[in-house]
C-alpha positions as CSV (number, residue, x, y, z in Angstrom):
1,M,-5.9,-15.4,-13.2
2,K,-6.0,-14.9,-9.5
3,T,-8.8,-16.4,-7.7
4,N,-10.6,-13.1,-6.5
5,E,-10.9,-12.2,-10.4
6,I,-12.4,-15.5,-11.1
7,L,-15.0,-14.9,-8.5
8,R,-15.5,-11.3,-9.7
9,E,-16.0,-12.3,-13.0
10,Q,-18.3,-15.3,-12.0
11,I,-20.4,-12.7,-9.8
12,F,-20.6,-10.2,-12.9
13,E,-22.0,-12.9,-15.0
14,I,-24.9,-13.6,-12.5
15,I,-25.5,-10.0,-12.3
16,K,-25.7,-10.0,-16.3
17,N,-28.1,-12.7,-16.2
18,Q,-30.0,-10.9,-13.4
19,L,-30.2,-7.9,-15.7
20,R,-31.2,-9.5,-18.8
21,D,-33.9,-11.7,-17.3
22,N,-35.1,-9.0,-14.6
23,D,-34.9,-11.7,-12.2
24,P,-35.3,-10.1,-9.5
25,P,-36.5,-6.6,-10.7
26,E,-34.8,-4.9,-7.8
27,T,-31.3,-5.6,-9.6
28,K,-32.2,-3.7,-12.8
29,A,-34.0,-0.8,-10.6
30,T,-30.7,-0.5,-8.5
31,F,-28.6,-0.7,-11.7
32,D,-30.5,2.1,-13.2
33,R,-30.5,4.1,-10.2
34,L,-26.7,4.1,-9.5
35,Q,-26.2,5.2,-13.2
36,K,-28.4,8.0,-12.6
37,L,-26.4,8.9,-9.6
38,G,-23.3,8.8,-11.6
39,F,-21.6,5.7,-11.1
40,D,-20.0,3.8,-14.1
41,D,-20.9,0.6,-15.5
42,F,-18.0,-1.3,-13.6
43,Q,-18.6,0.5,-10.1
44,T,-22.4,-0.3,-10.4
45,R,-21.8,-3.9,-10.7
46,Q,-19.2,-3.8,-8.1
47,M,-21.6,-2.5,-5.7
48,I,-24.3,-4.9,-6.8
49,G,-21.7,-7.7,-6.6
50,Q,-21.0,-6.8,-2.8
51,C,-24.6,-7.6,-2.2
52,L,-24.6,-10.8,-4.0
53,A,-21.4,-11.7,-2.4
54,V,-23.1,-11.3,1.1
55,E,-25.6,-14.0,-0.1
56,L,-23.3,-16.4,-1.9
57,F,-21.1,-16.2,1.5
58,D,-23.8,-17.1,3.6
59,V,-24.7,-20.1,1.6
60,M,-21.6,-21.6,1.0
61,K,-20.2,-20.9,4.6
62,N,-23.0,-20.9,6.9
63,R,-25.2,-23.4,4.9
64,K,-28.0,-21.0,5.0
65,P,-30.7,-20.7,2.0
66,Y,-30.5,-18.0,-0.4
67,N,-32.3,-14.8,1.0
68,N,-33.7,-12.9,-1.5
69,Q,-35.5,-10.4,1.1
70,R,-32.0,-9.8,2.6
71,Y,-30.4,-9.5,-1.1
72,T,-33.2,-6.7,-2.2
73,K,-32.8,-4.8,0.7
74,N,-29.1,-4.6,0.5
75,L,-29.7,-3.5,-3.0
76,L,-32.2,-0.6,-2.1
77,A,-29.6,0.6,0.4
78,L,-26.7,1.2,-2.3
79,P,-24.6,2.9,-2.3
80,E,-24.0,2.1,1.3
81,E,-22.2,-0.9,1.7
82,P,-24.4,-4.0,2.7
83,F,-24.0,-4.8,6.4
84,E,-26.0,-7.8,6.6
């Protein structure tokens, strides 16, 4: 299994947990909104995963704390790709 596939699986697992726990609630609201726009399950999780990857990258590479405000801002902007 390639590294990016492992990483995608881990990100999808985090998304699954966020949806299950409704934490943050913006993840579920975004998931439902994107589904109503016609995106399938994989596409929806992939877009949410991009927002999550921005945060994970910042935490790991730049040693910055998780920024929930930026994460939710990026979720609300979907399907536009996160720029921050």
